[in-house]
Every structure is written in C-alpha cells, then in structure tokens.
N, C-alpha and C positions, 0 to 999 in steps of 0.2 A: 525650126524656129524653137527657141529655147522656152520652156514651160514657165509661166508667170508663177509667182510665189502662192497667190490665190489659187490658180490651178492646181499647184502642187499640192496644196492643203486638201483642196476638195478631192483630189484623186488618191488621197491617203487617209482614209477614215480612222485607220488603227495607227496613224503616225504616232511616234514617241517624241515627247518633249526633248529626250537627250539625243534625238536623231542629229547627227553631225551635219547633215546635207541640208536639214531644216534651219538649223542655227546659222549656217553658212549664207543660206538664201535671205534670211532676215538681214544679217550684216551687210550683204551686197546690194541691197535695195538703194536705188538712187535717192539722195536726199535724206537718207535715215539720219536722226539725230541722237541715237542711243546705241548702246552696245548690248548684243546678246550673247549669253554664254550657256554652257552646259548646267545641268541642274541634278545634283545629286539626289534630291528628294524623289525624283520621278525615274530613277533608273529602272528601265524595262516597264515603264507604266505608260499608259497611252494619255493623250491629251485630255481625254473627259474625266480623268482622275481629278483635275484641277478645280472641277466644278463644286465639289464638296468643302472647299477651303475658304469660301467666300460667305460672309455673315450678315450681309445687310438684306433685310426681307424685301420682298417687292413692293409692299405698301409704304414703304419709308418716305418716298418722294411726296405723296398726298399729304402725310402727316406734316413733313415739312412745310409745305405750301400754306397749311391751314393756320401756321403761327404767324404772329404780327411781324411787321417790318420795323425797323428803328431808325430814325433820323439821326445821321451822325454830325451834321453841321459842317462837312468837310466837302469842299468844292472839287470838281472834277480835275482843274488845272492844279491843285494842290497835292495830288497823288504823285509821289515820287517815282522815278523810273525803277528804283530798286528799293526794296525793304526787307528787312529781316528782325523779326521780334527779337531774336536771342540779343542782337547788338543793339536794338532800339530800347531795350529794357535790360540793361546790363545787370541791375541787381536781381534779376529773376533769370539769369542765363542758365543757372544749374537746373531750375525746375523746367525751363523750356528745352534745355537740351537732354532730357531724360527719355531716352528711347527704350521703350518696355517691348516685352516679349508676350504675346497672347498665348503662347504655347500652340498644342495641336488642337485648338477649340476654335470655335466661329464666333467669339466674342469681340471682334475688332469694332462693333459698335459701341461696346462698353469702353473700351481703351481709348478711342478717340475722343469721347466725352469726358472721361476721367481725366486724361492728360491735358485737353485744353482747358477743362474747368481748373485744373491745378494752376495752369499759366495765368488764367484770368485772376483767380483769387490772390496771386501774388502780385500781379499788375495793380489789381483794385486797391491793395493794402500798402502799395508802394514798396514791396519787398518785405515788409515786416512779417507776413506769413508765407514763407517759402517752403511749402510741404507737398508731397506727392499725395492726391486723393487716391483712394483703393478702389482699384478695378476689380479687386475680389468683392467688396461690398456692392458697387454698381452693377456689375456682370450678374451675380447670383441673388441679389436681393430685389433688384428692379424686375427681374424675369424670372419665370419658372425653370427655364432651360436656356441660359444665357449662352451656351456652346452651340445651340442650334440657331443662333442667329437673332436679331433685333432691329430696331429702327434707330436714327440717330437722333431723333427728338427724345428717345425714352431717358438716356443718361441725365440730361438737363432737367426735365420734368421731375425725376426721382431726387436729384440733388436739391432742386428747389423747395420740394415738399417734405422730403424726408432728411435730408442732409447725407453726406458721405463721410466715414471715417477716413482717417489717413493710413497709407499703405504703400509699401515699397515693392520692389520687384521679389521673384521668387529665389529662394536658397540658391546660391552659387554651387556648382558641383564641378565645374571646369577647371582648365588650367589657365593661367595668366590673370590679369586684374578682373574684378568683380564688375560687370558693366553696370550695376546699380549706383548712381552717385550718391545715393542716400543709404547704401549698406551700413548696417549696424546701428542705425539710429533709434531703434526700437519703435517704430510706428506701429499703430494698431493692428491693422489686417493686411499683411504682405500677401501677393499673389501666391496661390498654393500649387499650381500645376507647373510641370517642369520646363526649364528652358529647352528650345528646340532650334535646329538651323532649319531655316525656311526655304527661300527659293532663290535660284541663281546659283553659281559656283560656291562650293564649300569655302574655299579660300582660308582664312585663318580662324573661322569659326569653330569653336571648340565643343559645341554642342551636337548632339546627334541629330540626325535628319528625322523630319516627320514620318511616322511609320516605323522607324528603326528601333532598335531596343532602347529604352530609356526615354522615348518620345511617341508613345502609344496615342492612337485617337482618345480624346479625352471626353468623359461626360461631365455634367455639370454637378459641382459639389453642392451641398447645402448652403444657404444664406447664413453666412456668420453671425453669431448673436453675441459673441464676446471676443475681446482682442486676443491676439496670439500670446502664448505662455510667456514668451520672453519680453513682452510689451509691457511698458509701465502705463500705458493709458487705459481709460475706462470707456467702454464701447459707447455707453450713452451720453457721455459728456465729450466725445472726441468728434463728433458729427459738425461738418461745415456745411453751411447751407447758403442762400442769397435770396434777395428780394428783388424786384423789378422785372420778372417773369423771363421767359425764354423767348429768343428773338431769331429770326431768319433773314437771310439775304441771298439775293441771285443776281447773277451777271458778274461779269469781270470788276466793273467800277464799285459796285455796291459792296462786293466781298472784299475788296481793298480798303475801302472805307472802314468796314466792320472791323477788320484786323488792325488796322492804324489807331482806331478809337479806343479798343479794348483788349487786343491780344489775339491769339491763335482762335480758329474756330474749328468745328467738325464738319466734315463734308463725307459725301460719298460718290464713288464713281464705278461705271461697269468695267469690269474686268474680262479681257479678252485672253486667251490662252498664250499670246506671246509674251504677256507681261511676267509669266512665270521665268522667262529667260533673262528678265531685265539685270543688267550689271551697273550701268552708269550712263549717264548723259541725260537728255531731254526726252522722256518718253512721249510717244505718240502711236496710235495703233497701227500696226503693219499688216498682220494676218491673224488668222484663228477665230474660233467662235466665241460668243458671248457665254461667259461661264459663271456670272452672277454679279453681285454688288460688294464692294469693300469699302469699308469706313476708315478714315484717316484723318490727320490734322494738319490743317494748313497754317504755315508759320510765316511765309513771305513770298516775295517774287523778284524776278530780275529779268535781264535780257543777256543772251549770249551770241554773239555772231549775228545779231540780227533777230535773234528768235526768242520771242518772250516765253517765260516760264513761270510756273508756280514752284516753290519750294515746300514739300510735304514730308512731313514726318511720318513714318510707317510703325507699325507695332510688331516687327519680325527681327526685333534684335539689333543691336548697332553694328553688328558684322554684315549685315545684309545691305545691298546697294551703295549709296553714297554715304557711308557711316550711319546706316539706319534710315536715311532720307532718301527721297527721289525726286527729280524735277519731271515736270509734265508741261507740255504746251499750254499756253495761256491766251485767253482771247477767243478761243473757238469752242469752249467747253468740251474738251477732249475726254470722250468717256461719260460726259454728264457731269463733270467735276464742279462745273460753274451753275448748275441748275438749282442748287439750294443748300445753304450751309446753316448750322444751327449754332447757337452760343448764349450765354447769359448777357443781359443787358451791360452795356459800357457803364451805365449809371447804377448798376447793382451794389447793393450793400451787403457784404459778406460778414457773417458771423457764426458762432457756435450755435448750434441748434438748442433752443430753450427746452 
C-alpha cells in the first residue's frame, strides 16, 4: 500500500522542503488546486526552519476580536461573484498593486497594515492622495522590535493615533526593472532592509535568497525620526492619519462587504510548511505542521472552476507566487484567514497629522 502524504511527513521529521519526493507527493494529491515547487531558500534546510519567518504573534486574534464591527449597509445579495479592488478603483490601481518586500524580517504585520492603509487613503480621497505609507515608520515606530513580530491591529491603531509618513520600497540593486512603482518619488522614509527572494522557486527573481549573501536575517533598526536624505519631505508634517477608529470583520460575507465598502483589509492566517512550496493556483492546506501566523492584505475574490477563492497580496516581492499575490480557498476560513480582518472605517476622514 502506498504511504499517504500525512504518513510520509510524519515518518520523516527531518524532511527537507526541497525534497523532490515531498514536492511530488503534494502535487499528486487528488483534488489539489495549487502547484508546489522547489524552494531555493531552504536548500538543505529542514521544514522546521520555516517557523521563524512568520511574524504574527499568538495574541493577535484576541486583539482583533476586541475591535468594533462596522455596519456597511450592503446586503448579502449585492455581493458579486467576483471583485478586485484594483479594477473597482482604477484611479488607485498603482497603490493597490504595489507589492512590497518585507526582507528577512518578521514585520509582515506592519506591511499588511501599511499597504492596506495606503489603499484606503487613496480610495477615501477619490485618488487625490495616491501615496505609499511607510512600512519603515509603521514597523519600527509602533513596536520596539518589529522584526520579531506583532499584531494586525497595531498598524491601524498607530496610524490612527500617531500618523504614518510616506515611504516607498527599499533601494533597488538587482537587474531589470525596479519593482517599486513609486521609485524615485522622494517619499519620506523608504524601507531600509534589503530585497530578498522568499519562498518557492527562484524563477526570474533577481534578489538573493533569505540567508544568502545580501539577505541575512535582519534586526530591527531604530524608529526613524527624520526623512531620508534624498527626500524633500518633512517628517513632522508628512504624517497621514484618519478618524473613525479601527474596525474588524469576521466571516466570508462580512469581509467581502468591508472590502466593497472601503477597500483592501489586513488579515492573518495560519501558515503550514507546505505553503513554503506554493507556486500558483488556489492554496489549501495539504500537509505539514503549523509554523506560525502570517499577515497579508486581502484585495478581492473570485471563482475558478467552481472553487471560490480570495485574492491576497503578499509582502514577498512581485516575483513570488502569482506576481506577488496568491489565491486561497474562500468560504471555509482556510488557515483561519476569515476569522478576523482589520481596517480603518469606510467613513474615515484622512488628513495630515496636525
């Protein structure tokens, strides 16, 4: 009798993520909706190495549930079969399609919040303020050690209370085009840690893999107190904030309504070791142990061959997955991804911090 994938995994505690047999067994599972591939980041490294790369702390869910919910006024019957924030708000498409890179640092929680807040700022101002809010500011000013992880409520509370300056991606040092759509715009505080290749096959990704030369494990820099030398902005007057409070939504329909009403939201989900091998398709857990929580930005949803999915923006650069995005099964809270999202109120008024 052939050994099941679960039995195979259980029998091989020192299994390597780049074990071809393991990848083949994932891809051969009946009904699998996604493609697995080899992962240069984990060459000769066991599965357990994936644990340190997830940055959402265990108490995040409870903090999200303590936030108030928001009435959208949208009926269930008004929810469309498919929805994409980028096409629904074309005047904010550049901001929404900005796929950033968290480097070899566990600050996914800050990237998910800073990116979704940038989207909502643009949408709330009808495209008149289309700027990236600084992940550098959010990650290292709202936390003493942002690279060590955080909660998905923190970015929103920080921006609502203190404001966040503008800031693009890190300096580009690879070949080909700069992945930052805002490159050269001179925003206040760009992300300072290096670009990295994250998970899945290297493909055309020009950046070094995590742990390789040029992408060492990062420690948190100090909270920025002034804008970058090449910026023409002033740190004290460049901060964007909002009124209306931080909101949360739980469950498929409530999350869809929150996105339809005000734009992308931040969420977190449980990462299993097989997610390290994701290449494309609609992800659903097949095998492997729980390795931690990861924060991401939900931008829309759809249906493919009868399977419902969420469209989710990651912070592992645009060479990863489906041009920086991944799709994940919708309606069953795969990995807990529908258990609670955070966002600024759809009625929020955005302005410069006084």
